[in-house]
N, C-alpha and C positions, 0 to 999 in steps of 0.2 A: 667500525669493527676491527678490533686489534687482537692478533694472535698473541697469547700469553704462554710462552714455551718454558715450562719448568719441570722439575722432577719430584716435587713434593705435592702433587695434586690429586693423588688417588683418593684421599679423604676429603676432597673439596678444597676451597681456597684459604682455609684457616692459616696454613703455614705462611701465606703471603699476605695476610690481612692488612698490614701496615702499608705495603706497596700498593695493593688494590685500592685502599682508601686514598692514597696520595694521587693515584691516577684518576680516581673519580672526582676528587676536588679540582684537579687540573682541568678536567673536562668541563666542569661547571664554570670555571673561570673563563674559558674560551667559548662558552655557549654551545657545547657539543653533548650529545647523548652517547656516552661510552658503552659499548658492548664488548665484553671480553670473551674470546674463544680460547678456552684452556686446552693446551696440547701437551701431552706427556713427552718430554724430550727423549725418553727411552724408545718411543715409537718411531723415532727417526734414525735408529741405529739397529744393528743386529741384536736380537734378544740374547741375554746372558742368564745363566742360572740364578744369579743374584737378583735379577729383576722380577722373578716369579715367586709367588707364594705356593706352599705345598698344596697340590691338588687343584691349582687354579687352571681353569679352562681359558686358554688364550688363543685368539685368532692367529692365523699364519702371519709371520713377520712382514711379508710383502704386503698383506692386506692392511696391517696396522700402519705401515710406512705410507702406502698410497693414500690412505684415508687422512693421515696427518698432513701430508703434502697438499692434498686437495683443499683441506680446511684452511691451511695457511695461505694458499694462493688466493682464496676468496676474501682474505682480509685486506684492510687498507694499510696496515703496518704490522710490524713484528716487534714484540717486546720480550727480552730475556732478563730475568731477575738474577739476584745473587744466589749463592749456594756453596756447599762444601763437599769435598771428595770428588772422585772421578766418575761415579755412576752418572750416566746420562750425559756426560760431557760431549761425546762425539755427536750425539743428537743435537745438542745446542750449537755445536760448530756447523752442523749441516743446516740448521735454521739460519745462521748468519750467511752461509754461502748462498742459500736460496734467496734471501732478502737482497743480497748484493747483485745476484744475477738477474733477479726480477726487477731490480731498481725500486724496491719497496722501502719506505722509511723504516729504519731500524733504530731501536733504543735499547742499549745494554747497560744495566746497572751492576756495578761491582764485578762479579764473575761474568755477567753478560757482556761487559766491556772487554774483559780478558779473553773470552772465547772469540770475540771479533778480531782481536790482535792475532790469535793463533790461526784463525781461518785465513786472514790476509797473508800471513807469513807462508802458509802452506800453498795457497792457490794463486797468489800474485807474485810472491818472491821465489817460489819454487823450493821452499825449505820443507820437504816432505815430512821430516821428523819434528818440526816445530811444535813446541808444547810449553807448558808451565812447569817450573821446578816442583810445584805442588803435586803434579800427577806423574812425575818421573823419579820416583824414590830410588830406583836402581841406576840412575844417571846413564840411561841408554841413549838419550838424545844429545846431539851436538848443538842444538839450537833452543836454548831456554829463553824464549822471547819475553817471558815473565819470570822474575826472580824474587827470592826471599829478600825482604827489605833489610838493609844493613843494620838499622837500629834495633831490630827485633832479634831476640835470642832464640835459636832453634832448640836449645837445651831445656828451656822452661816450659813446663806443662801448664797451660792456662795463663791468662793475663799477659799474653804476648802478642797482642794485636795493636796496630796503630789506631788509636781511638781519639775521637773528639774533633774539634774544629781546626782546619788548616787553611791558610791562605793559598789562593790560586791566582796566578797572573794570567790575564786574558791576552795571549800573545798575538792572536790573529784578529785584527779589528774588522776584517771582512767576513768573519765566520757567523754562522747561525747562532752559535753559543753566545757570542759577544752581543748580538742583538737581543737574544732571549733574556740576558742579564741586564738589559737596559743600557748598554754601552758602558758598563763599569770596567775600569782597568784592572781592578782586583776584587775578587769575591771570596767568601768564606763558605766552605762546605764541610760537612761532617764525614769523618773517615771511620771505617771499621773493617780493616783488612790486614793481611800479612804479606801480600805479594804486589809487585809493581812492575811496570814496563821496564825492560832491560834496555837502557839507553845505548848500549853497544850497537843496537840495530836501528837507531834513530834515523840516520842518514839514508839507509836503504829503504826504509818505510816511506819517508818523505819523497824520495826520488821516484817511487812507484805511485805516488798520489795520495797517500794517507796523510791527513793534516792533523797535527797536534796543536789544537787551538788554545788549550789551557795548560799551564806548566806550574809545577811547584816553585815557589819563590826561592 
């Protein structure tokens, strides 16, 4: 039973169909019967007007939160997929925090990885304003732990993402990732994003115990 914490789930799983199918295929490969518990990330944070539809009858925020937390705690692991924009982000960060505190397996893809970086910075490094440059358009934070990639132009609308296959060096031969990739020293993974980890924070993250097991060549 895996908690699937996303923000595009009100209409069902269609928005995440490719991810859901990838998880299902992975479960078949390891002989497991995958059950997904879909949880709206906005239920893990205070409700905002933008989260509501006109005339929508919504339970009390505390009830939504308590229910979401209880359902997550009942799961064997927590998965957070990708996404765009800042809606529901604090809820995803809360999901990461709970996974870490409960010591439940956590898997974050794209934005799911990025919110894990933000959570670690805030709650382990003590950087209360840590965030991504994507969500801080007014530059209010002093700690952009995720930054706009230097090869991507901010001025271009559209066609400004890092796309396609890139090599990744498996830097830590003792890591789970290294084992999952069959002991390969170098792998190829597909990219589709605009933001990346800010290496100015690399040493402080590693000193606190976060391991960067794969690195851009």
